[in-house]
N, C-alpha and C positions, 0 to 999 in steps of 0.2 A: 390289586394296590389299594383300592378303595376298601377293600374289607380291612387289611391293615390298619390303615388310617383310621377308621372308625372303631377299631379296637382299643388303639391307642388314646384316641380322644375319650372313649368311654371310662378306660382305666384313669387316666388323668382326672377326668370329671368326679369318679368316685373317691378319688384322694381328694380333692378339693372339697366335697360334700363332708367327708368325716373331719376335715380341718374347721369346719364350722360348727363343730361341737367340741367342747373340752371338759373334761371330767377330772377330779381331782381325787386319786385313792386316798383314804383315811389312814394316818400313821398308826403304828403300833401304839398300844395303850389309850387309842379314843375311846370315848365312851358312846358305843354304837347301841342302836335300838332295832332289833329284828322284827318288830311288829308289822313293818313295811318293807317291800321290794320295790325299787325303782329303777326304772331304765328308760332310755330314751334312743331315738333313732332319727334319721333325716331321709326323706324321701323312698321310705319303704326300705332302706338298708339294714344295716347288722344292728342289733340292739346293743346297747352300751350300758353296763350296769354302773348307778350311782350309789355311793354309801351314803348310809342314813345313820345320823348321829341323835344322840339321846338330848332332850332339850326338858329341861324342869319348869313346870309353870305350876300356878298358886290356883289351889281351888279352897274357897272358904267354906268351912263348914261350921256354923255357928259363929263364934269368934276365934275359931282355931284356922290357921293355914295348914292345909293338906298339901303335900309336893304330890303332883301328878307326872308320870313319865311320857311327854309328848314325844317328838321327833322333827327333824329338819333333813332336808338334803340340798345340795347345791351343783349348779353347772352353769356354763357359759355356752352361748349358742349365738349364730347369726342367720336369718333365713326362718323358714319354717320347720319345726320339731313336732313328733308325736311323743307323747308322754305316756309310760305305762306306770301305773302302782298297784300293787297287788296288797291286799289286807292278809296278813299270814295268821292272824289270831282270832278274828272276828268274820265270820260271815257279811257279807256286804248286800243289804237289803236296800239301803238308799244312800245316796252320797250327796255332799253338798261342798262345792267348789266356790269359795270366797275370796273376795269381796264378789258379791253377787252381781254388783252394776258393772263387773268387766264383762258378762254375758257369756263366760267360756261355758259351753256344754258338754259335759262329759257323758260317756257310754260305760255300760257295765256288761262285762262279759264274765260270768262267774263271781269270782272275788276279785277280778282284776278291772281298774278303772283306767279308761282310755281318754285323752284330750290332745287337742294341738295347741301349739302357741305360735304365733308370728312374731313376737316380739317378747323381751324379758318381763317378767311379772315377779312380783310377791305374792304367794297364795297359801291358803290354808284349806285343806282338803279333809272332811270331816265324814267318817262312816257312820251311818244310823245316828246323826247328830250328836256324835261325841265330839265335845269340843275339847276335851283335856288329852285323849288318846288320840290324837289327830296327828298329821304330818304337815309340816310348812315346806314349801318349795321355794328356793330364792334362786333366780336365773339374772344372767348378766351379759352383757354384750362381751366377745372374748377380749382379754387384757393384751395390749400391745406393750407391755412393759419388757424391757431386755435388761437382765442382770449384768452388771458391769462391775466386776471384783475390785477394779481399781479406782472407783469413785470413793473418796474418802468422805464425802458426805452422806454416803449410803448406808443405812444399817438393814441388813438383808436377814431374814428368817426365812429359809427355804423350807421345802417339804419335811416334816416330822415333828418332833416335840421339842421345845424350847423352852427352859425354864429360867425366868430372868428376874425374879421377884420384883423390885420396884425399881423400873428404869427410867432414869432422869433424861429426857432428850434435850440435846444442845440445840441452840439457834442454827438455822441453816440447813439441818438434817432432814433427810427422807427416812421414815421407816417403811419397809415393805415386808408384809406378811403374806406370803405365796400360798396360792391354793393349795391344799394338802398340810399346810402347816398350822400347828397349835401351839401358840404363844401363851404360856402360863406366867402370869403376872401382872403388872400395872404399868402403864405408860403416864410419866408425869411431865408437864409441861409448865414450868414456874418463871415468870420473868424471863421469858425467850421470844422469839419473833423467827417467821419465814421457816416454818415445819410443814411437813406433809407426811400422812400417816395413811397408808393405802394397801392395795391388796385385796387377794380373795379369801384369806385365811381366817382363824378364828383365834380372838383373843379372850381369855378366861382367867378367873380368879379360882374357880370350882375346881376339885380333885379329878384327875384323871384315872382311869382304870388301874387298880393295883396301888393306889395311893392310900397311905395310913394317915388318918385325920387325927389329931390329938384333941382331946377337951370334947371328947363326947361323939356324937354321931350327925352333927350338923354338916349341911354339904359345903359350906363356905370354907374355903382353905385360907386362913387368917396370916397374912403378911406383915411384915414389919412396918405398918404404916398407920396413919390416924384413920382413915376408912378403907374400905375394899372397893373404891369406885373403880372402873376398868380403866378409863381415861379421865386425867385431871388437867384442866386448863384454867391456871390461874395468873393473872396480872401478864398476859401474853397478847401479842398480835400477830395476823396473819398466819393463821394455823388452818389447815384443810386435814380432815379426816373423811376417807372415803373408800367404800366397798367392803370393809371387813364386818365379820361376825363377832358379836359381843355377848359372853356369856359370865357377868360379873357376880362378884359377892354382894354389892350394894347397887349404888348407883352406876349406869353404864356410862355416862360422859357427864362429868360437873364443869360447868364454865363458871368462873367467878372474875369479876373486874378486868374483862377482857374484850378485844375488839376485833373484828375483821376474821371471825371464826366462820369456816364453813364445815356442816356436815352433811354428807351427801351418800346416800346407797348404803346406808347402815343397816344392820338387823340386829335386834335385841331380844334376849329372853331375861327375866328374872323370877325368882319364886320365894323368896324371903321378904321378911318384914322390911319397910323403908327402903326398898329397892326401887328407886326411880328410875326411870329411862334417862331422859336428858334434863338436867336442872340449869337454869341461868340464873346468874346473881348480879347485879349491878354491871350490866355488859351492854354494848351496843354493837349495832353492824354485824347481826347473826344471820346467817343462812342455813335453814335445815331444809333438806331436800331429798325426795325420795326415800324416806326411811321406812323401815317397818319395826314397830316397837310393841314387845308384848310384855307388860311389866305386872310385877306384884305390887305396885303402888302407881305415882301419878307417871303418865308416859312422858310429858313433855310439861314442865313446870317453869314458870317465869317469875322472878321475884326482885325484891330491893335489896336492902341490906339483909346480910345474915354473916357470923361469924368474924372473920376480918375483911368482908367485902364492904365498899361502901360507894354510893353514887346512884344516879339515876340508871334505868334501864330503857333503851329504845331502839328503835330500827331493828326490829325482830321479825325475819321472814320465814314462814314455814309453809311447804308447798308439797304437792303430789305424795303425800305419805299414807301410811296406813297404822292406826292406832289401836290396842286393844289393852285395855285395863282391867286385870283380873282382881284387882282391889282398886279402890280410890279413882282418880280422875284419868280419862284421856288428855285432856288439857285443863290445867289451872294456871290462874294469873293472880298474884297480888297478896297473897297471904304474910309473907314476910317483908320487914322494912324498918327504918329507922324512926323511930315516934320523936326523939330529940330534933333531929334535921331530917324532914319528911322528904320520901323519894317520890320520883313520877315515873310511872311505867307509861311509854307512849308510843305511838306509830308502830302496832304489832299487826301483823296480817297472818291469818291463816287461809290457804286456798288449795282447793281441790283436795280435800282429806276425806278418807274412808275412816269410819268409827266401826270396828267389827263387834265391840263389845264394851260394857261396864257392869260391875257387879260390886257394889259397896254396902255393907249393912249399915254403916253409920250416916245418919241423915246429913250432918254436917260435910261430909265429904263425898255427897253425891253431886251431879252435874257432869254430863260429857263434856260440855262447854262451860267450865265455871270461871267466873270474875268474881273472887272474894276479897275487897280491900280491907286489911288491916294495917295496924302500925303505923296510921296517918299516911298510907299509901294514897296517892292519887293515880287512878287508872283512866286514860284518857286515849281517844282516838285507836280503838281497836276494831279489827274487821274480821269476820268469817265469812267466806264466800265459796260456794259450793261445796257443801259439807253433806256427806252421805252417812247417816246414822243407822245401822241394822238393829234388829229386834235386841235391845238391851235387856240382861236378864235382871238386874236391880239396880235402878238409878233415875236421874233424871235427865231430860233433854239438856236443859239449862239451868244454871244457878248462879244469879247476880245478887251478891249482898255486900253493903258496906256492914263490917262486922266486928265484933271484938270477941275473938275466940281466946279464952282466957290459957288456955293449954300452950298456945303460941305467941300471941300477941301481948304487948305493953299498952296498948292505946287503940280505939275503934279506927277504921279507915277514915280516909278524908271524903272521897267521893268516887264514883263512878260515871263517865259522860263520854258522848260522842261514840257508840257504839252501833255497829252495823252488822246485823245478821242478815246475809243474801243468798238465795238458793239454798235453804237448807230443807233435807228431806229426810223424813223418819218413817219406816214402816215396820210397825212393830205393836204390840199391846201391853207390854211390861212395864213402861216406863211410870215412874210415880210423878208426883205432881211438882213441876218445875216452879221454882220461885224466883221472883224480882222483888228486893226489898232494900231500902237505905235504912239508915241507921236512927237518923233525927233530922231536924228541921235544917240543920246547919251541915248534914254529911248524907247528901241525897244521891239517888242514881237518876240521871236525867239524860233526854236527847238518845234514846235507844230506838232503832229503827229495824223491824222485822220485814225483809223485802222478798216475797216470795216464800214463804214458810209453808212447806207441804208435808202434812201429816196424815198418812196412809191415804194418798192421792188426794186430800182435799187442801185446797188453798185457803190459809187464814188470813182474812183482812178486816179492817175496821168496818168495810162495807159489803161483808160476805152475805150471800143470801143464807137465810133462815136465821140469822143471828138475832134474837129478841133485842130490842132498843134498849133495855135496863140491863142487858149484860155487859161486862168487860170484855173486849176480844180474847183477852186472856182465858177466859172461862171457856171458850171455844178450842183452846190449845192445850187444854189441861195444865195451866200456868195461873199460879197465885201472884197477881201484881199487887204488891203489898203497900203499905205507907212510906211516905217521904220518896216519891218516885215523881218524875216530871215528863212529859213528851214522850210516852212510850207508843210508838206507833207501829202498826201490821199494815203494809202496801203491798200491792200486786203491780208490777211492772209488765210490759209486753217486751 
């Protein structure tokens, strides 16, 4: 009797353990990438295969963008899992699993890489240092959503392919994109409120396998709209976007003159010019949390006026996120505004951010953390806390300028003031000279504090050992602190 009870208990336990992993088979016409094979298991159980999708990313060669074929896979789990990733085309000599600060130590067995996860993570696995033909792994907690077909406020896209064009979402609706679903089109929220976009699936504007794209061989599939942004949120309130993967033609998410917007657990790739990740114009009360953005322009850009959007931008919160700018900036604040009716961009915080890379040839658009006030903008009360920047390929650690960029601006910026950089860490050797510079005596940068700035293990402070008395502290941090600046401080706190 005891033996029968033990067998029953073991059987139920095995079923329960399998229930802690959820995979989503890719639908027909998915663009897959066979460069890697991904499997996952729990407690030494059966390996489960995870489909690997194609992700286009941008490699800049000179002034030309070359599209590289990267890949990604995703699944849900609870508890601890073991992940197996096999490189099918490249012999494995070395492997990097990033962000490095996560401390996940993979092992190599032939061409297979093994590692364990105790909680969901967004990761990049790079074989032999190859950052373009790598694989990104996105994992989540299991989703508890239950499809109710009778819910008139639910727009449901189940597993499979859905071609929707430009879908305008009405107030009060939930749009659910299930794992294993690919929705080809754009979601537009314009003058609406109380909307949630969620799920585990993919929203894309790019062609699917077998699609014929007119007008040449560009990868973007142009729909009937002004831009190819994946998600557009204009003049709207109380909007949440949570959990989906975005493969846009241009911006991933554009937010204009809106409030109460939450973006959480998003993952995004882009590979064309002007294909920003998340852009915010003239908006307030915006929360961005736990996103992974790998983009061929700015990952997160925060502006004042542009196009038909007017007003200040304030109360922006970005946290627990990973940013990778194959071109331009991981973070950019302030370029666009209203010269006739100046905007203020204020009360903006970035906390617990991993910057995996920046690569930008144009000096004007470097800076992993860039505050560039143009168009008479005032940038006030911005903080960056607990920011880890890995070895960037080409760019600057920070770039703070009150500027007049004649390509985009109609006037110089007003000022940049009350800025905090706290617990900023950089481990690398490729960063160019950072810049902090005002415009003139009336358009200054003032009250900037670097607290616990650590560069390759060395704390930078105004009283650091080994700094000659006639040096600026910025000289020790590879920073040019230029004219029209006041109260730039470097301190160490305990």
